[in-house]
C-alpha positions, 0 to 999 in steps of 0.5 A: 253590723246590726243597723245601717242608715241610708247615709251609711249605704251611700257612704259604702257605695262611695267607698267602693267607687273610690276603691275601684278608682284607686285600683285603676290609678295604681295600675296606671302608675305601675305602668308609668314606672315599668320601663324604669325598673331595671331588675328583670324579675321585678319588672315581670311581676309588676306587669302582672300586678297592673293587670291584677289591679284592673281585675280587682277594679272590674270586680268592684265595678261589677258590684257597683253596677249591682248597686245601681251605680252604672257610672262609677267614675262620675263625680269622683274625688279629683284628689284621687288622680292628684294623689297618684300624680304626686306619688309619680315623682319618686326618683328611684324604683324602690321608692316608687314600689314603696309608695304604691304598695307599702303606702297606698296598697297597704291602706287599701288592704286594711280598708277592704278588710274593714269593709268586709267585716263591718258591712251587713253580712247578709244584705251586702254579702255580694260586696263581701264576696268581691272584697274577699276575692281581692284580699288574698291577691292584694295581700300577696302583692304587699308581702312581695313589695316588702321583700322587694323594697328590702332587696333594692334598698340595700344601703343606708342611704337607700333605706333613708330614702325609703323612709323619707318617701314613705312618710311623704306617700303616707301624707299624700294618702292622708291628704285625700282623707285616706282611701275611704275618704272619711278622715280629716284632710290636710293639703298635699305635702311638698315632695322632697327637695329636687323631686320631679316626675321622671315619667315617661321614661325615654329609655327602658332600663335593664339590670347589670346581667344583660348585654344591651344593644339597640338593634334586634338580632339578625334573622338566621338562615332557615336551614339552621334549625337550632339557630332559628329556634334560639333566634325565635325564642330569644326574640320572644324575650324582647317583647318586654319592650312591647309590654313597656310601650303599652305600660306607658300608653296606660300612663300617658293616655289620660281621660280614656274610658275605664275599659281602655285601661282594662284592655291595655293592661291585659295586652301588657301582661300578655307581652310579659307572658310572651317574655316568659314563654321565650324564657321557658323554651330557652330554659328547656334548651339549656339557656337563660335570657341573659345568654342573648343580647337584650335590645331596647331600641324598639321601646326607644323609637316608639317613645318618640311618638305620642300614644296614638302612634305608638299603639297603632304602630304596635297593633295595626303594623307590628303585631298584624304583620307578625302572623305570616312568620308565626304561622310558617314557624308553627308549620315548621315546628310541626314538621320537625315534630317539635310539639313544645315549640309549635304549641307555644307559637299557637298560643302566641298567635291566639294572643296576638289575634286578640291584641289586633282586635284591641287595636281595632277597638281603641285606635279610633277612640285614640284618634278622637282623643289626640284629634288626628286630622285624617282617616284611619287608613291614613293613620295606618299608612303613616304608622307603616312608614314609621315602622319601616323607617324606625324599626330596629328589629330586622323582622319587623322592618322586613314585614313593614316594607313587604306590604 
């Protein structure tokens, strides 16, 4: 670019504001759909993507701060949030993925490439650097989604659903003037007949390879070393329910600060990593995740409560109460010279320490958001009673009752 007016600079800043907001909105929508995606491998990848999206947003917000825009969410086009709500009415996981990735994210990717190519390569070089850091990951997401939609839409009817939904999703993006906001606008399209939001999901879905049960596995005899080992690491794979709970909190808790969604996205991805921690150790022991019953009851009971109760119960009770068992397990594996198990447990302990700190940071803000009438300790006590009454995991219920 050889010349740039003040208006063009302002327009570029507005573009960056829209980009960071759409990255955040996309992560929230992925969060809303995470429990509704049945295929295990896809669910795990979505858990990483929603964290990656918030990292993208962070890069853009940092650049906006350098451009003297300290509050990038101020005066945003309200159509951005409305567009995401309209994309949320997908009826199938393959439609949701197609809308988010093949309509919205494909347009974002093109916009990032266009901006990076057309802006001042010297004066606005930090923006180019930020966008070029995002583009490879976003391109990989879109490529992944193309494969996944082809895999999931495996019948003629499903493929027709995808095409219809992509037409609708494209019209939704067009209704906000495209991701840059500078294209002619029309009104939002009407969803296909009979389409209304399924979010939030009351039950977490699993694919046909899993044996589903409501309750968690019973705690084995401590003298049974192999039984304990398999119980502990198969239990880690059940932490997908924690990821799904956090994902729904991201979707349902409207109007929180951007940093809240950033921290919850990291927490969500960490729980997906813990699932992979369990799968990795089980694989080393000659097992797969589907060798063990899959519980969905913990997600189900938490969905009976609002995001404040869900998040407080998870951080202040379930995770905070888990340290005693995890530290004793770490010492157990050290004594057995099982370095692999000991190291994995210690990494988990460090993650959970951060998660409890997230709870200490955000539960008070959620109390304000949901107008909780009592003090923090009253909420903690209420959540302890809820976990003790509702928990379907024997270890979680035992720990809650022990306090």
